[in-house]
C-alpha positions in Angstrom: 6.5 20.5 -8.5 4.0 23.4 -7.9 1.1 21.4 -9.4 2.1 18.4 -7.2 2.1 20.4 -4.0 -1.3 22.0 -4.9 -2.6 18.5 -5.6 -1.4 17.3 -2.2 -3.1 20.2 -0.4 -6.3 19.4 -2.2 -6.1 15.7 -1.5 -5.3 16.4 2.2 -8.2 18.7 2.6 -10.7 16.3 1.0 -9.4 13.3 2.9 -9.4 15.1 6.3 -12.9 16.3 5.8 -14.2 12.8 4.8 -12.2 11.2 7.5 -13.7 13.6 10.1 -17.1 12.6 8.9 -16.3 8.9 9.3 -14.6 9.1 12.7 -17.1 11.6 14.1 -19.4 8.5 14.5 -17.1 7.8 17.5 -18.4 10.8 19.4 -16.5 10.1 22.6 -13.1 9.7 20.9 -10.7 12.3 19.5 -8.0 11.4 17.0 -4.8 12.9 15.5 -4.8 14.1 12.0 -3.2 11.0 10.6 -6.2 9.0 11.6 -8.5 11.4 9.8 -6.3 11.2 6.7 -6.3 7.4 6.7 -10.1 7.2 7.4 -10.6 9.6 4.5 -8.4 7.5 2.2 -10.3 4.4 3.1 -13.8 6.0 2.7 -12.9 7.7 -0.6 -11.4 4.5 -2.1 -14.5 2.4 -1.1 -16.8 5.2 -2.6 -14.8 5.2 -5.9 -15.0 1.4 -6.1 -18.8 1.4 -5.6 -19.2 4.3 -8.1 -17.1 2.6 -10.7 -19.5 -0.4 -10.8 -22.2 2.0 -12.2 -20.3 4.7 -14.0 -17.0 6.3 -15.0 -14.8 8.2 -12.5 -15.0 11.7 -13.9 -16.5 15.0 -13.1 -19.7 13.5 -11.7 -18.0 11.2 -9.2 -15.8 14.1 -8.1 -18.7 16.5 -7.6 -20.5 14.0 -5.4 -17.3 13.6 -3.4 -16.8 17.4 -3.0 -20.4 17.8 -1.9 -19.9 15.2 0.8 -16.7 16.9 1.9 -18.3 20.4 2.1 -21.3 19.1 3.9 -19.1 17.4 6.5 -17.0 20.5 6.8 -20.1 22.5 7.6 -21.6 20.0 10.1 -18.3 19.3 11.8 -17.0 22.9 11.6 -16.2 22.9 15.3 -14.1 19.8 15.0 -12.3 21.2 12.0 -11.6 24.4 13.8 -10.3 22.5 16.8 -8.0 20.4 14.6 -6.7 23.6 13.0 -6.0 25.2 16.4 -4.0 22.1 17.4 -1.8 22.1 14.3 -1.6 25.8 13.5 1.4 26.5 15.8 3.5 24.0 13.7 2.9 26.1 10.5 4.9 29.1 11.8 7.7 27.2 13.6 11.1 25.7 12.8 9.4 22.3 12.8 6.9 23.6 10.2 9.8 25.0 8.1 11.5 21.6 8.2 8.2 19.9 7.1 7.9 22.4 4.2 11.4 21.6 3.0 10.7 17.9 3.2 7.5 18.3 1.2 9.5 20.2 -1.5 12.0 17.4 -1.6 9.4 14.7 -2.1 7.6 16.9 -4.6 10.9 17.0 -6.6 11.1 13.2 -6.6 7.4 13.0 -7.5 7.7 15.3 -10.5 10.2 13.3 -12.5 12.0 10.0 -12.9 11.3 6.5 -14.0 8.0 4.7 -13.6 7.7 1.4 -11.8 7.7 -1.4 -14.3 4.2 -2.5 -13.4 2.9 1.1 -13.8 3.8 0.9 -17.5 2.4 -2.6 -17.8 -1.0 -2.0 -16.2 -1.3 0.6 -13.3 -1.7 3.6 -15.6 -3.9 1.8 -18.1 -6.2 0.5 -15.3 -6.5 4.1 -13.9 -7.6 5.2 -17.4 -10.2 2.5 -17.5 -11.6 3.8 -14.2 -11.8 7.3 -15.8 -13.3 6.2 -19.1 -15.6 3.3 -18.2 -15.5 2.8 -14.4 -15.5 -0.9 -15.0 -15.5 -3.2 -18.1 -16.7 -6.8 -17.6 -14.1 -9.4 -18.3 -11.4 -6.8 -18.9 -9.0 -9.4 -17.3 -9.3 -11.4 -20.6 -7.7 -8.5 -22.5 -4.8 -8.5 -20.0 -4.7 -10.6 -16.9 -3.1 -7.9 -14.8 -6.4 -5.9 -14.9 -7.9 -8.8 -12.9 -5.7 -8.1 -9.9 -8.1 -5.2 -9.1 -6.0 -3.3 -6.5 -8.3 -0.8 -4.8 -5.4 1.7 -4.6 -5.9 2.4 -8.3 -9.4 3.5 -7.5 -8.0 6.1 -5.1 -5.4 7.2 -7.7 -8.2 7.6 -10.3 -10.4 10.0 -8.4 -7.4 12.4 -7.9 -6.1 11.9 -11.4 -8.3 14.8 -12.6 -7.8 14.1 -16.3 -11.3 15.3 -16.9 -10.3 18.7 -15.6 -6.7 19.2 -16.8 -6.6 17.1 -19.9 -3.7 15.1 -18.5 -3.4 12.8 -15.5 -2.0 13.7 -12.2 -0.2 10.8 -10.6 0.6 12.3 -7.2 -1.0 9.9 -4.8 2.1 7.8 -4.0 4.1 11.0 -3.2 1.1 12.1 -1.0 1.3 8.8 1.0 5.0 9.3 1.4 4.5 12.8 2.7 1.8 12.0 5.2 3.5 8.9 6.5 6.9 10.6 6.9 5.4 13.6 8.6 3.7 11.3 10.9 7.0 9.6 11.6 9.0 12.8 12.1 6.3 14.2 14.4 6.4 11.1 16.6 10.2 11.0 16.7 10.2 14.4 18.4 9.4 12.7 21.6 12.2 10.1 21.4 14.0 11.2 24.5 10.9 11.1 26.7 9.7 7.7 25.4 10.5 4.9 27.8 10.0 2.3 25.0 11.5 2.8 21.6 9.7 0.1 19.5 7.4 2.7 18.0 10.2 5.1 17.4 12.1 2.5 15.4 9.0 1.6 13.4 8.8 5.3 12.6 12.4 5.1 11.4 11.3 2.1 9.3 8.7 4.3 7.5 11.5 6.8 6.7 13.8 4.0 5.6 11.1 2.5 3.3 10.6 6.0 1.7 14.3 6.2 1.0 14.0 2.8 -0.8 11.3 4.0 -3.2 11.7 7.7 -3.4 13.1 7.8 -6.9 9.8 6.3 -8.2 7.5 8.4 -6.2 5.4 9.4 -9.2 4.3 5.8 -9.9 0.9 4.9 -8.6 2.4 1.5 -7.7 0.2 -0.8 -5.7 3.2 -2.3 -3.9 4.2 1.0 -2.5 0.8 2.0 -1.2 0.3 -1.5 0.4 3.6 -1.4 2.2 3.0 2.2 3.5 -0.3 1.1 4.9 1.3 -2.0 6.5 4.0 0.1 8.1 1.4 2.7 9.3 -0.8 0.0 10.9 2.1 -1.7 12.6 3.5 1.6 13.9 0.2 3.0 15.0 -0.5 -0.4 16.8 2.7 -0.1 18.7 2.1 3.6 19.4 -1.3 2.8 20.9 0.1 0.0 23.1 3.3 1.7 24.3 2.5 5.5 24.2 -1.3 6.1 24.2 -2.6 3.8 26.9 -3.8 0.8 24.8 -7.2 2.2 23.6 -9.4 -0.6 22.3 -11.2 1.7 19.8 -7.9 2.4 18.0 -7.1 -1.3 17.9 -10.5 -1.9 16.3 -10.0 0.9 13.7 -6.5 -0.4 12.8 -8.0 -3.9 12.4 -10.5 -2.4 9.9 -7.6 -0.6 8.2 -5.8 -4.0 7.9 -8.8 -5.4 6.1 -8.8 -2.4 3.8 -5.0 -3.0 3.1 -5.8 -6.5 1.8 -7.9 -4.8 -1.0 -4.7 -2.9 -2.1 -2.8 -6.2 -2.4 -4.4 -9.4 -1.2 -1.0 -10.9 -0.3 -1.1 -8.6 2.8 -4.4 -10.2 4.0 -3.0 -12.0 7.0 -2.2 -8.6 8.6 -5.9 -8.9 9.4 -5.0 -11.4 12.1 -4.4 -8.4 14.4 -8.2 -8.2 14.7 -8.1 -11.3 17.0 -6.9 -9.1 19.9 -9.7 -6.5 20.0 -12.3 -9.1 19.0 -11.7 -11.2 22.1 -12.2 -8.2 24.4 -15.3 -7.0 22.5 -16.9 -10.5 22.8 -15.8 -10.9 26.4 -17.5 -7.6 27.3 -20.5 -8.3 25.2 -20.2 -5.1 23.2 -22.4 -6.4 20.4 -23.2 -3.0 18.9 -19.5 -2.3 18.4 -18.9 -5.8 17.1 -21.7 -5.3 14.6 -20.4 -1.8 13.6 -16.8 -3.1 12.9 -18.1 -6.2 11.1 -20.3 -4.0 9.0 -17.3 -1.7 8.2 -15.3 -4.6 7.1 -18.1 -5.9 4.9 -18.6 -2.4 3.3 -14.9 -2.3 2.5 -14.8 -5.8 1.0 -18.1 -5.7 -0.9 -17.1 -3.5 -3.8 -13.7 -5.1 -4.0 -15.3 -8.6 -4.4 -18.0 -7.4 -6.7 -15.4 -5.8 -9.0 -13.4 -9.0 -8.9 -16.4 -10.9 -10.1 -17.2 -8.4 -12.8 -13.7 -8.0 -14.1 -12.6 -11.6 -14.0 -15.5 -13.8 -13.2 -13.6 -15.0 -10.1 -14.2 -13.9 -6.5 -10.4 -13.7 -5.8 -8.2 -13.6 -8.8 -5.7 -15.4 -9.3 -6.9 -17.8 -6.6 -8.7 -20.9 -8.0 -9.8 -22.3 -4.7 -13.1 -20.4 -4.8 -14.7 -21.3 -8.2 -18.4 -20.5 -7.8 -19.3 -18.4 -10.9 -20.0 -19.4 -14.5 -20.2 -16.2 -16.6 -19.5 -15.5 -20.2 -16.7 -13.1 -19.3 -14.9 -15.4 -16.9 -11.2 -15.7 -17.3 -10.6 -19.4 -18.2 -9.2 -21.4 -15.4 -6.1 -22.5 -17.4 -5.2 -18.8 -17.8 -5.7 -18.1 -14.1 -3.5 -21.1 -13.1 -0.8 -20.1 -15.5 -0.8 -16.6 -14.2 -0.7 -17.7 -10.6 2.2 -20.1 -11.3 4.0 -17.3 -13.2 3.8 -15.0 -10.2 5.3 -17.7 -8.0 8.2 -18.8 -10.3 9.1 -15.1 -11.0 9.2 -14.4 -7.3 11.5 -17.4 -6.8 13.7 -16.3 -9.7 13.0 -19.5 -11.7 11.3 -17.8 -14.6 9.9 -21.0 -15.9 6.3 -22.2 -15.1 7.4 -25.8 -15.6 9.5 -25.5 -12.4 6.5 -24.6 -10.2 6.8 -27.8 -8.2 10.5 -27.5 -7.4 11.0 -28.0 -3.7 12.2 -25.2 -1.4 15.6 -27.0 -1.0 16.2 -26.6 -4.7 14.7 -23.2 -5.6 16.0 -21.4 -2.5 19.7 -21.5 -3.5 18.7 -20.2 -7.0 16.6 -17.4 -5.4 19.4 -16.5 -3.0 22.0 -16.2 -5.8 19.8 -13.8 -7.7 19.7 -11.3 -4.8 22.1 -8.4 -4.9 24.8 -8.3 -2.2 23.1 -5.5 -0.3 19.8 -7.4 -0.4 21.5 -10.5 1.0 22.9 -8.4 3.8 19.5 -7.0 4.5 17.9 -10.4 4.7 20.7 -11.4 7.0 19.7 -8.5 9.2 16.1 -9.8 9.2 17.3 -13.2 10.4 19.4 -11.6 13.1 16.5 -9.5 14.1 14.4 -12.6 14.6 17.1 -14.1 16.8 17.3 -10.9 18.8 13.5 -10.8 19.3 13.5 -14.4 20.5 16.3 -13.8 23.0 14.6 -10.7 24.3 11.3 -12.6 24.7 13.1 -15.4 26.6 14.7 -12.9 28.9 11.4 -11.2 29.6 9.8 -14.5 30.5 12.8 -15.5 32.6 12.5 -12.2 34.5 8.7 -12.7 34.8 8.0 -9.4 33.1 4.6 -8.6 31.7 3.8 -10.2 28.4 2.3 -7.6 26.1 -0.4 -9.5 24.4 -1.1 -6.9 21.6 2.5 -7.1 20.6 2.4 -10.9 20.6 -0.6 -10.8 18.3 1.1 -8.2 16.0 4.2 -10.3 15.8 2.1 -13.4 14.9 0.5 -11.5 12.1 3.8 -10.1 10.8 5.4 -13.6 10.7 2.3 -15.1 9.1 2.6 -12.6 6.3 6.4 -13.3 5.9 5.7 -17.0 5.7 3.1 -16.5 2.9 5.5 -14.0 1.2 8.4 -16.5 1.3 6.6 -19.6 0.1 4.4 -17.9 -2.5 6.3 -15.1 -4.3 9.5 -13.9 -2.4 10.2 -10.7 -4.4 11.7 -8.6 -1.7 9.5 -5.6 -2.6 6.4 -7.7 -2.0 7.1 -8.2 1.7 9.5 -5.3 2.4 7.3 -3.7 5.1 7.1 -6.9 7.1 10.8 -7.5 6.8 11.5 -4.0 8.0 9.1 -4.5 10.9 11.2 -7.5 12.2 14.3 -5.5 12.3 12.8 -2.3 13.7 10.8 -4.0 16.4 13.9 -6.0 17.5 16.1 -2.9 17.6 13.4 -1.0 19.4 13.0 -3.7 22.1 16.7 -3.9 22.6 16.9 -0.1 23.1 14.1 -0.3 25.6 15.4 -3.1 27.8 17.7 -2.6 30.8 21.2 -3.9 29.8 23.1 -5.9 32.4 24.8 -9.3 32.7 26.2 -11.7 30.1 22.9 -11.5 28.1 23.5 -7.9 27.2 26.8 -8.8 25.7 25.1 -11.3 23.4 22.2 -9.1 22.5 24.6 -6.2 22.0 26.7 -8.3 19.6 23.5 -9.1 17.6 22.6 -5.4 17.5 26.1 -4.6 16.1 25.7 -7.3 13.4 22.3 -6.0 12.5 23.6 -2.4 12.0 26.5 -3.7 9.9 24.1 -5.9 7.8 21.7 -3.1 7.1 24.3 -0.5 6.3 24.9 -1.6 2.6 21.1 -1.4 2.0 21.0 2.1 3.4 24.0 3.1 1.4 22.6 1.7 -1.8 19.5 3.8 -1.7 21.2 7.0 -0.4 23.5 6.8 -3.3 20.6 6.1 -5.8 18.7 9.2 -4.5 21.8 11.4 -4.7 22.6 10.3 -8.2 18.9 10.8 -9.2 18.9 14.4 -7.9 22.1 15.2 -9.7 21.0 13.8 -13.0 17.5 15.2 -13.1 18.1 18.8 -12.0 17.8 20.2 -15.5 14.6 18.4 -16.4 11.7 20.9 -16.9 9.2 19.5 -14.3 9.3 22.3 -11.7 5.7 23.4 -12.4 4.0 20.5 -14.2 4.7 16.8 -13.5 6.3 14.4 -16.0 3.6 12.7 -18.0 3.0 8.9 -18.3 5.2 7.2 -20.8 3.6 6.9 -24.2 5.1 3.7 -25.6 4.7 2.3 -29.1 1.1 1.1 -29.7 -0.5 -0.7 -32.6 -4.3 -1.2 -33.0 -6.9 -3.5 -34.4 -10.7 -3.5 -34.7 -13.1 -5.8 -33.0 -16.8 -5.3 -34.0 -16.0 -1.8 -35.0 -14.1 -0.9 -31.8 -10.5 0.0 -31.7 -8.3 -2.0 -29.3 -4.7 -1.1 -28.8 -1.6 -3.3 -28.1 2.0 -2.7 -27.4 4.4 -3.1 -30.4 7.6 -2.4 -28.5 8.4 -3.4 -24.9 6.0 -3.7 -22.0 4.4 -0.3 -22.1 0.6 -0.3 -22.0 0.0 3.3 -22.7 -2.3 5.5 -20.5 -2.9 7.7 -23.5 -4.9 5.2 -25.6 -7.6 2.8 -24.3 -8.5 0.1 -23.9 -5.1 -1.5 -24.5 -2.9 -4.4 -23.6 0.8 -5.0 -23.3 0.5 -8.4 -24.9 -0.8 -9.0 -28.4 -1.3 -12.7 -27.8 -3.8 -11.9 -25.0 -5.7 -9.7 -27.4 -5.7 -12.4 -30.0 -7.3 -14.9 -27.6 -10.0 -12.4 -26.5 -13.0 -10.8 -28.1 -15.9 -8.6 -27.2 -19.1 -10.0 -25.7 -21.2 -7.7 -27.8 -20.8 -4.7 -30.1 -19.4 -2.3 -27.6 -16.5 -2.2 -25.2 -18.9 -1.4 -22.4 -20.5 -4.9 -22.8 -17.2 -6.4 -21.9 -14.6 -9.0 -23.1 -14.6 -12.7 -23.1 -12.1 -15.4 -24.1 -12.5 -16.7 -27.6 
């Protein structure tokens, strides 16, 4: 736990300094610390992705990052000092004491437990590839999961610090939990004075999501990071609209953050539709310099992600076959890509058979529904009720000729577009959980903010009651899980040093004099040996392009 907290302090300092450097380009705008943290995460991740194209993420990459942080700290020392003066009073207050206790709690969960299934399959191994090689051409041939290329693993790799400690720190998911929850707690302080509670309920949604995943806080899981960023963007968008005066600059920055989130997990790409709102105003006012700056920012974010996609898999967007423009020796064969894409869909639909990929919704939906746990069915029912409540409240606003809040309409459109893609493509609940939470929380927040009178309030009040009842089993499930986890893991010896990655049982073979590892028991692709694959059959259908691993892999 102590090493985890030290890691978080270090990550926070570096991210804030880098974030200040990025956002100081907007000289006329000041930001809260969460914006500096998010800007720092974005900039560091993009830097690591660029660096990995040319070299390994080790001491050299870290020294360059620290030099940039120190330089920014010196050049922006007045802004750093101003930021410290704003937040220093919280350190020596009861609020600060509460935050410290909460940080200790999350550190406990981040120090021990079970890893996310996909962390053992490929997250940890992909981080090790960043550390040892930066990038290996065609590594997707060795195991298709590597070709998913989530940029979150780049961020996790720079703060793994294996080169320094001889073992990997995997604290970045816990770090995201801490900063997002502190952001939520801090905002909820003003609940009583807020006239509109949509943002408050989205803050509660962040806390709720943390409860769902807290027992696996030590996993550098791409799902968790993506959903946290989605929740932050939606919450900050509502905050800007309903509490901060609807500042166009913040809408633009959140739109850029939405583009960045798509590089964590491309299934969240339609959140980028929120950019339509600020884009219309920028074009209308002919603010061409700002348009160019934000477009450039988006291109800088996407460029290393797309280049890495090309180099890792030979495809621009894996596993999407619609853009087939490259012919390279390391390209993952199209039949492998199609099988992988189909497998993702049928697993999400709980069919578990690629031959059933063309089954119509009317046939696979009942199967999918039966595979959900009772508390998940209740939660999905709450989402449906939330949608009905949102619709009724929208009709009432129109009937009363109240102002239509266009930024919220655009946000809702983006949320529902993502839910539609999630449902029809791969409806694992964890893949779209942030968007599902948003439907419930925005509906509840709007209900709490509306004046209640007449027959309509009886109907909406009834819907609210049903939503609360439907969500309760979901809440109870994860509160119980967290309590049991704490009780069962108290005696584990991870109060100073964090639990290491699972080792797994690995065999090996040689290709052109290079040792390649494969799992011999279960789906654990060990972080501790490299390069490796969970699946021996993938290794058997792959080979090296040349005589070294650095030259890359190709299909046989």
